[in-house]
C-alpha positions, 0 to 999 in steps of 0.5 A: 257802785260798791264802798271799795269803789266809791272810796277809790273814786274819792280818793282819785279824784283828791289825791290822784289815786289812780296816777300813784298806782300807774306810776307804782305799777311802772317803776322798776327795780334792778335786779342783780347779784348786789341787789340785796344792798337796796334794801339797807335805806328802807329798813333805815327809814322803818326803823326811824318809824319805829323811833317815832312812834315809840319816841312819842310814847315816851314822851307822854311819860317823860319830864326833860328836867334834872329832877323829873328825868331819871324817876320819869323813866323809872317810872315808865320801865316799872310801873307803865304796861309795857313800858320797860319794852318801848323804852328798850325798842327805843333804845335799841332801835336806834343803834339798829337804825345807826348800824342799817345808816353805816351799812347804807352808806358804805353799800352806796360807796361801794356800789359806786351809787353817787356817780352822775347825776346822783350827787345829790341823792349822796350829799342828802344821804349822809347829811341825814347820816349825821343827823342820825348821829346826832339823833343817838348822841342827844338821845343818849343824855335823857335817862339822865344817868351817871354813864350818860352824863360823863359820855356826854362830857368826853363827847363835847369835850371833843367838840371843843377841839374844833379849830376857831369855833370848838369852844362856842359849839362846846357852850351851845350843846352844854347851854354853858360851861359844864353840863348841867341840867341846862344840857338836858333841856337843850338835848331834849329840843334838839332831840325832839324838835330840831332833829326830827323836823330837818330829818323829816325835810331831808327823808323827803327831798331823799327819796323825791331824788331817790325817785327821780334818778331810780337806783344806780346800777355797779359799773361792774353789772352795767358793763355786763348788760352793755355787752350781753343786754339780754342779761338785764333784769327788772323787777317791778317795785309793787308789789313785787319788790315792796313785799321782798322790802317788807319781809325785810322789815319783819327781819329788822322788827324781828331782831329789835324785838329779841333784843328788847325782850331777851336784853332790855335796856338799863337804867343805871343810876341816876347823874350826880354833877358833883360825882367823880366819873365812873371808870370805863366811860367811853361813848357809844360804840359809833363814836368809839373808833374816833375816841379810841383814836385819840387815845392813841395820840399823844398829848402833843403833836409838835405845837399842837394838842394831840386831840386839836390834831385827831379832831381836825383829821377826822372833820377834814375826812368827813369833808372829803368823804360827804364831797365824794362824788365830786372827787370820783366821777370818773368810772373807768379812771385810776381815781375810782380804783384808788377811792374804792382803796381808800373805802376798804381802808375806812370801812376796816379802820371803823370796824377795826378800831371798834373793835379793839376798844372793846377787847382793849377795854 
């Protein structure tokens, strides 16, 4: 027997290779006018892999201490061969990954892919989205520059408005009452140990649920195929759909490479705990809609602080959005049309407030 045949038999005896390939050959993906939205989930997973690889490379030189964090990043960018490129890819990759994750969430929402029996798929995906946002928030402080220091102060101050447990969350995140070197160490541990472990478990569960229940078909397409079964189309996952997904990964990689090469991520000035806040401090773009909303609120709304009301409303909205499958499970009823309107409003609000925050300075 040839060498490839021996390797295949060895893999089959230990991992069930033939069964895996048979599963991939029989797995299909629905094809319809909205099929391109299916690429967003795989693209987000691909970008997560890029973050893992570049993050490991950065860990070889990074020092998570106040007296060495900024200098180590500076060393990576100026002395390590292609270090500037790896750091830029990691920083831009975080933003692009969050963008694709948010786009994936809205596509799942508008395609009604959270319907029975895929409630747990939606829940696991939403928790993964929160973890992705946690990656972005915790990693932002690690370069230990002025912008990240005061942006972290702004972000953690928002958590202090959470009812009952807000102050405890603030102290837990900061490692004390204020943002200090202890905060840097804590964020480093969360960023490289806690969140990756949780994300790996959730990704495994999410993929398992997707394989178990398959890819959902939008209600309109479902009605159309029921009325005209001959119009139902499917594509084999491997190699047909997988090759298309691979092309989407190439596009994401090309965009990421262009951003990293032509607009390298800047380092800024080293953080100074005793300096005053620079002008224009604000969080990253994915939190900007919340930040801008809180700026619009008055100092007091009745007997409560305006920030407290804002954070409370956002928290309730996040819980309702996460539990959406249990509120909107009637495909043909009024609730579906009503929730579609809510989704359109949520998307418009997110985009509108973010754009306004940047244009309005």
